[in-house]
C-alpha positions as CSV (number, residue, x, y, z in Angstrom):
1,X,143.9,55.9,41.9
2,X,140.6,54.7,43.3
3,X,138.7,57.8,42.3
4,X,139.7,57.2,38.7
5,X,138.2,53.8,38.6
6,X,135.1,55.1,40.4
7,X,134.7,57.8,37.7
8,X,135.1,55.2,35.0
9,X,132.7,53.0,36.7
10,X,130.0,55.7,37.0
11,X,130.4,56.4,33.2
12,X,130.1,52.7,32.5
13,X,127.0,52.4,34.6
14,X,125.3,55.2,32.8
15,X,126.2,53.7,29.4
16,X,125.0,50.2,30.4
17,X,121.8,51.6,31.9
18,X,121.0,53.6,28.8
19,X,121.7,50.6,26.5
20,X,119.5,48.3,28.7
21,X,116.6,50.6,28.6
22,X,116.6,50.3,24.8
23,X,115.5,46.7,25.0
24,X,112.6,47.0,27.4
25,X,109.0,48.0,26.6
26,X,108.5,51.7,26.5
27,X,106.6,52.5,29.7
28,X,106.4,55.9,31.4
29,X,108.8,54.8,34.2
30,X,111.2,53.4,31.7
31,X,111.2,56.6,29.7
32,X,111.9,58.6,32.8
33,X,114.8,56.2,33.8
34,X,116.1,56.2,30.2
35,X,116.2,60.0,30.2
36,X,118.2,59.9,33.4
37,X,120.7,57.4,32.1
38,X,121.0,59.4,28.8
39,X,121.6,62.7,30.5
40,X,124.0,61.0,33.0
41,X,125.9,59.4,30.0
42,X,126.2,62.8,28.3
43,X,127.3,64.6,31.5
44,X,129.9,61.9,32.3
45,X,131.3,62.0,28.8
46,X,131.4,65.8,28.8
47,X,133.2,65.9,32.2
48,X,135.6,63.1,31.1
49,X,136.4,65.1,28.0
50,X,136.9,68.3,30.1
51,X,139.1,66.6,32.7
52,X,141.1,64.6,30.1
53,X,141.6,67.8,28.0
54,X,143.5,69.4,30.9
55,X,146.3,66.8,30.7
56,X,146.3,65.3,27.2
57,X,144.4,64.9,24.0
58,X,141.2,62.8,24.5
59,X,141.6,59.4,22.8
60,X,144.9,60.8,21.4
61,X,143.1,63.0,18.9
62,X,144.7,66.5,18.6
63,X,141.4,68.3,19.1
64,X,141.9,72.1,19.4
65,X,142.0,73.5,23.0
66,X,142.9,70.2,24.5
67,X,146.1,69.0,26.4
68,X,146.1,72.4,28.0
69,X,148.8,71.8,30.6
70,X,151.4,70.7,28.1
71,X,150.5,73.4,25.5
72,X,150.6,76.1,28.1
73,X,153.5,74.7,30.1
74,X,155.7,77.8,30.0
75,X,152.8,80.1,30.9
76,X,151.8,77.8,33.8
77,X,155.4,77.7,35.1
78,X,155.7,81.5,34.9
79,X,152.4,81.9,36.7
80,X,153.4,79.4,39.4
81,X,156.7,81.1,39.9
82,X,155.0,84.5,40.1
83,X,152.5,83.3,42.6
84,X,155.2,81.8,44.8
85,X,157.4,84.9,44.6
86,X,154.7,87.5,44.9
87,X,151.9,85.8,46.8
88,X,152.8,82.6,48.6
89,X,156.4,83.2,49.5
90,X,156.9,87.0,49.0
91,X,159.6,88.8,51.0
92,X,157.1,90.6,53.3
93,X,155.4,87.4,54.4
94,X,158.8,85.7,55.1
95,X,160.1,88.7,57.0
96,X,156.9,88.9,59.1
97,X,157.0,85.2,59.9
98,X,160.7,85.5,60.9
99,X,160.0,88.4,63.2
100,X,157.4,86.3,65.0
101,X,160.0,83.6,65.7
102,X,162.7,84.1,68.3
103,X,165.6,82.7,66.3
104,X,168.5,83.4,68.7
105,X,167.1,81.7,71.8
106,X,165.9,78.7,69.7
107,X,169.4,78.4,68.1
108,X,171.1,78.6,71.5
109,X,168.7,76.0,73.0
110,X,169.4,73.6,70.1
111,X,173.1,74.2,70.3
112,X,173.2,73.7,74.1
113,X,171.3,70.3,73.7
114,X,173.9,69.2,71.1
115,X,177.0,70.4,73.0
116,X,175.7,68.7,76.1
117,X,176.5,65.4,74.4
118,X,180.1,64.2,74.9
119,X,180.0,62.4,71.5
120,X,179.1,65.7,69.7
121,X,181.9,67.6,71.4
122,X,184.4,65.0,70.4
123,X,183.2,65.0,66.8
124,X,183.5,68.8,66.7
125,X,187.0,68.7,68.1
126,X,187.9,65.9,65.6
127,X,186.6,68.1,62.8
128,X,188.7,71.0,63.9
129,X,192.0,69.2,64.0
130,X,192.5,68.1,60.4
131,X,192.0,71.6,58.9
132,X,194.5,73.1,61.3
133,X,197.0,70.4,60.4
134,X,196.6,70.9,56.7
135,X,196.6,74.7,56.9
136,X,199.5,76.0,54.7
137,X,201.7,78.2,56.9
138,X,203.6,80.1,54.2
139,X,200.6,82.1,53.0
140,X,199.7,82.9,56.6
141,X,203.2,84.0,57.3
142,X,203.3,86.2,54.2
143,X,199.9,87.7,55.2
144,X,201.1,88.5,58.7
145,X,204.3,90.0,57.3
146,X,202.4,92.2,54.9
147,X,200.1,93.3,57.7
148,X,203.0,94.1,60.0
149,X,204.8,96.0,57.3
150,X,201.7,98.0,56.4
151,X,201.1,98.8,60.1
152,X,204.7,99.9,60.4
153,X,204.4,102.3,57.5
154,X,201.2,103.8,58.9
155,X,202.2,103.8,62.5
156,X,203.3,107.2,64.1
157,X,206.6,105.9,65.4
158,X,207.9,109.4,65.9
159,X,205.2,110.3,68.4
160,X,205.6,107.0,70.1
161,X,209.4,107.5,70.3
162,X,208.9,111.0,71.7
163,X,206.6,109.7,74.4
164,X,208.9,106.9,75.3
165,X,212.0,109.2,75.4
166,X,210.1,111.7,77.5
167,X,209.1,109.1,80.0
168,X,212.6,107.6,80.1
169,X,214.1,111.1,80.8
170,X,211.5,111.7,83.5
171,X,212.6,108.5,85.1
172,X,216.3,109.6,84.7
173,X,217.2,106.5,82.7
174,X,219.7,108.5,80.8
175,X,221.7,109.2,84.0
176,X,221.3,105.6,85.0
177,X,222.7,104.4,81.7
178,X,225.6,106.9,81.9
179,X,226.4,105.7,85.5
180,X,226.4,102.1,84.3
181,X,228.8,102.9,81.4
182,X,231.1,104.9,83.7
183,X,231.1,102.0,86.2
184,X,232.0,99.5,83.5
185,X,234.7,101.9,82.1
186,X,236.2,102.3,85.6
187,X,236.2,98.6,86.2
188,X,237.9,97.9,82.9
189,X,240.5,100.7,83.4
190,X,241.4,99.4,86.9
191,X,242.5,96.0,85.6
192,X,246.2,95.3,85.3
193,X,245.7,93.9,81.8
194,X,244.0,97.1,80.7
195,X,246.8,99.2,82.2
196,X,249.4,97.1,80.3
197,X,247.4,97.4,77.0
198,X,247.1,101.2,77.3
199,X,250.8,101.5,78.1
200,X,251.8,99.5,75.1
201,X,249.5,101.4,72.8
202,X,250.6,104.8,74.1
203,X,254.4,103.8,73.9
204,X,253.9,102.8,70.2
205,X,252.2,106.0,69.4
206,X,254.8,108.1,71.1
207,X,257.5,106.4,69.0
208,X,255.7,107.4,65.8
209,X,255.4,111.1,66.7
210,X,257.7,113.4,64.7
211,X,258.2,116.9,66.0
212,X,260.9,119.4,65.2
213,X,262.6,122.2,67.1
214,X,262.8,122.7,70.8
215,X,259.3,121.1,71.3
216,X,260.5,118.0,69.5
217,X,263.7,117.8,71.5
218,X,261.7,118.1,74.8
219,X,259.1,115.6,73.6
220,X,261.7,113.0,72.6
221,X,263.4,113.5,76.0
222,X,260.1,112.9,77.8
223,X,259.4,109.8,75.6
224,X,262.8,108.4,76.4
225,X,262.1,108.6,80.1
226,X,258.7,106.8,79.9
227,X,258.3,103.1,79.5
228,X,255.1,101.1,78.8
229,X,254.4,100.5,82.5
230,X,254.7,104.2,83.3
231,X,252.5,105.3,80.5
232,X,249.9,102.6,81.3
233,X,249.8,103.8,85.0
234,X,249.5,107.4,84.0
235,X,246.6,106.7,81.5
236,X,245.0,104.3,84.0
237,X,245.0,107.0,86.8
238,X,243.7,109.6,84.4
239,X,240.8,107.5,83.2
240,X,239.9,106.4,86.8
241,X,240.1,110.0,88.0
242,X,238.1,111.3,85.1
243,X,235.4,108.7,85.5
244,X,235.2,109.4,89.2
245,X,234.7,113.1,88.4
246,X,231.9,112.3,86.0
247,X,230.2,110.0,88.6
248,X,229.8,112.9,91.0
249,X,226.2,114.1,90.9
250,X,227.1,117.8,91.0
251,X,229.9,117.6,88.4
252,X,229.5,120.3,85.8
253,X,231.1,118.0,83.2
254,X,228.6,115.3,84.0
255,X,225.7,117.8,83.6
256,X,227.1,119.0,80.3
257,X,227.4,115.4,79.0
258,X,223.9,114.5,80.1
259,X,222.5,117.7,78.6
260,X,224.3,117.1,75.3
261,X,223.0,113.5,75.3
262,X,219.4,114.7,75.7
263,X,219.8,117.2,73.0
264,X,221.2,114.7,70.6
265,X,218.5,112.1,71.4
266,X,215.7,114.6,70.8
267,X,217.3,115.7,67.6
268,X,217.4,112.1,66.4
269,X,213.7,111.6,67.3
270,X,212.7,114.9,65.7
271,X,214.4,114.0,62.4
272,X,211.6,112.8,60.1
273,X,213.9,111.4,57.5
274,X,215.4,109.0,60.1
275,X,211.9,107.6,60.8
276,X,211.2,107.1,57.1
277,X,214.4,105.2,56.7
278,X,213.6,103.1,59.8
279,X,210.1,102.3,58.5
280,X,211.5,101.3,55.1
281,X,214.2,99.2,56.7
282,X,211.7,97.6,59.1
283,X,209.2,96.8,56.3
284,X,212.0,95.3,54.2
285,X,213.3,93.2,57.2
286,X,209.8,92.0,58.1
287,X,209.0,90.8,54.6
288,X,212.5,89.4,54.1
289,X,213.3,85.7,53.8
290,X,214.8,85.5,57.3
291,X,211.7,87.0,58.9
292,X,209.4,84.8,56.8
293,X,211.3,81.7,57.8
294,X,211.2,82.8,61.5
295,X,207.4,83.4,61.2
296,X,206.8,80.0,59.7
297,X,208.7,78.3,62.4
298,X,206.8,80.1,65.1
299,X,203.5,79.3,63.4
300,X,204.5,75.7,63.2
301,X,205.2,75.7,67.0
302,X,201.8,77.3,67.6
303,X,200.1,74.8,65.4
304,X,201.6,71.9,67.2
305,X,200.7,73.4,70.5
306,X,197.1,74.0,69.4
307,X,196.7,70.5,67.9
308,X,198.0,69.0,71.1
309,X,195.6,71.0,73.2
310,X,192.6,70.0,71.0
311,X,193.6,66.4,71.2
312,X,193.8,66.5,75.0
313,X,190.5,68.3,75.1
314,X,189.0,65.7,72.8
315,X,190.3,62.8,74.8
316,X,188.8,64.5,77.9
317,X,185.4,64.7,76.3
318,X,185.5,68.4,75.6
319,X,184.7,69.4,79.1
320,X,186.5,72.7,78.9
321,X,184.9,73.6,75.6
322,X,181.4,73.0,77.2
323,X,182.4,74.9,80.3
324,X,183.5,77.9,78.2
325,X,180.3,77.7,76.2
326,X,178.2,77.4,79.4
327,X,179.9,80.4,80.9
328,X,179.2,82.5,77.8
329,X,175.6,81.5,77.8
330,X,175.2,82.4,81.5
331,X,176.7,85.8,80.9
332,X,174.3,86.3,78.0
333,X,171.4,85.3,80.3
334,X,172.4,88.0,82.7
335,X,172.2,90.7,80.0
336,X,168.8,90.5,78.2
337,X,169.6,93.7,76.3
338,X,172.7,92.0,74.8
339,X,170.6,89.0,73.9
340,X,168.1,91.3,72.2
341,X,170.9,93.0,70.2
342,X,172.2,89.6,69.0
343,X,168.7,88.5,68.2
344,X,168.1,91.6,66.1
345,X,171.5,91.2,64.4
346,X,170.8,87.6,63.6
347,X,167.3,88.4,62.3
348,X,168.6,91.2,60.2
349,X,171.3,89.0,58.7
350,X,168.7,86.3,57.8
351,X,166.3,88.9,56.4
352,X,169.1,90.4,54.2
353,X,170.0,86.9,53.1
354,X,166.4,86.2,52.2
355,X,166.1,89.5,50.3
356,X,169.3,88.9,48.5
357,X,168.4,85.3,47.5
358,X,164.6,85.5,47.2
359,X,164.8,85.3,43.4
360,X,166.4,81.9,43.7
361,X,163.1,80.4,44.8
362,X,161.7,81.0,41.3
363,X,164.9,79.8,39.7
364,X,164.8,76.6,41.8
365,X,161.2,75.9,40.9
366,X,161.8,76.5,37.2
367,X,164.9,74.3,37.2
368,X,163.1,71.5,38.8
369,X,160.1,71.8,36.5
370,X,162.4,72.0,33.4
371,X,164.0,68.7,34.4
372,X,160.6,67.0,34.0
373,X,159.2,66.1,30.5
374,X,155.5,66.6,29.7
375,X,154.6,63.0,30.7
376,X,156.3,63.4,34.1
377,X,154.7,66.8,34.7
378,X,151.2,65.5,33.8
379,X,151.7,62.4,36.0
380,X,152.8,64.6,39.0
381,X,149.8,66.9,38.6
382,X,147.4,64.0,38.2
383,X,148.8,62.5,41.4
384,X,148.3,65.8,43.3
385,X,144.9,67.0,41.9
386,X,143.7,64.1,39.8
387,X,141.6,62.6,42.6
388,X,139.5,65.7,43.0
389,X,139.2,66.0,39.2
390,X,137.9,62.4,38.9
391,X,135.2,63.2,41.4
392,X,134.0,65.9,39.0
393,X,133.4,63.1,36.5
394,X,131.4,61.1,39.1
395,X,129.4,64.2,40.1
396,X,128.8,65.0,36.4
397,X,127.4,61.5,35.8
398,X,125.2,61.6,38.9
399,X,124.0,65.1,38.4
400,X,123.3,64.4,34.7
401,X,121.3,61.4,35.7
402,X,119.2,63.4,38.1
403,X,118.7,66.3,35.7
404,X,117.7,63.8,33.0
405,X,115.0,62.4,35.2
406,X,113.7,65.9,36.0
407,X,113.7,66.8,32.3
408,X,111.9,63.6,31.4
409,X,109.2,64.4,34.0
410,X,108.8,67.9,32.6
411,X,108.4,66.5,29.0
412,X,105.7,64.0,30.2
413,X,103.9,66.7,32.0
C-alpha cells in the first residue's frame, strides 16, 4: 500500500527535521522551522495513533479505547447488516428498481439469443432426455390411478348416464339395438343346425314331462307322434315367425318391449345405490394390480416414444423446438396486453420472492463475516479504506508542520 509508506515517510521526515534542528545554531528562522517540524511530528504521531487505534493496539500495548474494530466487532456487524437491510438494500428500494426494469422483454430477448444457437438447443434436449429415462414409472402410475379413482368418486356419473341415455333414445339407438338382436336371432334360428339342436332339446324335455289323467294321456299321445325333426321345425318356424312380428314397426308387441326396455334402463340409471357400487368397483379396479401394470406399460411406451422424438429433434438441431418457441413469441408480440400481464406476473413473483427472502441478505453478510477472524477482518478493512486513512496521517503531519510555523511566528511577534 503506497499511501502507508508515504504516511510513514512523512512522519519520518518530521522526526528527522526536528532532530536536525537541535544541532544548528538557534536563529529566528531555525526556531520557526523547528516549531513547524515539532508540530508536524506531534500531528503525525497523533494521527498515526488514531488510525492505528481503529484496527489494533498501537505498538501492541492494550491502551484503553484502542483496537476499536475488533472490540466492537459484533456491534459493527449488526450496524452493517441494519444499514444494508434498512437503508442500502431495503425492500422498497429493490422493488422500485425492479419496477423500472422491464424484466419480461429482457428475459425473452436473452432466451431468444440463446435458443437461436443450435449448440444450445442440442444441449437443452440432451439435458431433457436423461431425467425422462430415469423417471420411476411406478409412482407416476400410482399417482394417476389415485387421481382417476378420486375423479370417479367425485364425478356425477348418474347425470352423465342420464344425458347419454336420453340422447341415445332420441337417436332411437334402442330400436336399432333391438333390430340387430332380432336379426341375429332370426339368422341363428334359420340354420339347420339350430333347428336340429332345438328339436333334440325339445324331444328330451317332452320325455321328462310327467302328467296324469286325460291330459297326460293326450300329451303322451302327442309326444309319441313327434320326433326331433318335427319338433325342431315347429320351434324354428315359431321363432322365425315371432321375430318377424317383432321386426314390424307397428307391432304392438314390439312397442311394448321397447317401452319396457326404456323403463328398465331409466330405473337402472335412477338407482343411486347402483352408481355407488359402480364407483367403488371402478375405483378398486383402477387401483388394482392389473390396472397398475397396464398403466406402467403404457407409460413405458409413452416414454420410449418421447425419448425417440427428443433424440430425433436433437439430431436435427432442435429446429422444431425453436420454431415452436418463435411462434409463441410472435403470438405474444401481437398481444401487448398479454405481454403486460405476464410482465406484471413475473415482476410480482420476483417481488414476493425478494420480500420473502430479504432477511437472508443480513444472514449471508453475517455468515461471511463470522467466517473471518479478527486479523482477516482488519486486513480486509485496511485494504478497502486504509489508503484514505493513511492520507489522514500525511495530512496531519503537513498541517501540523504549517500550524507549528504559524504558532512559532506568533510567539516571536
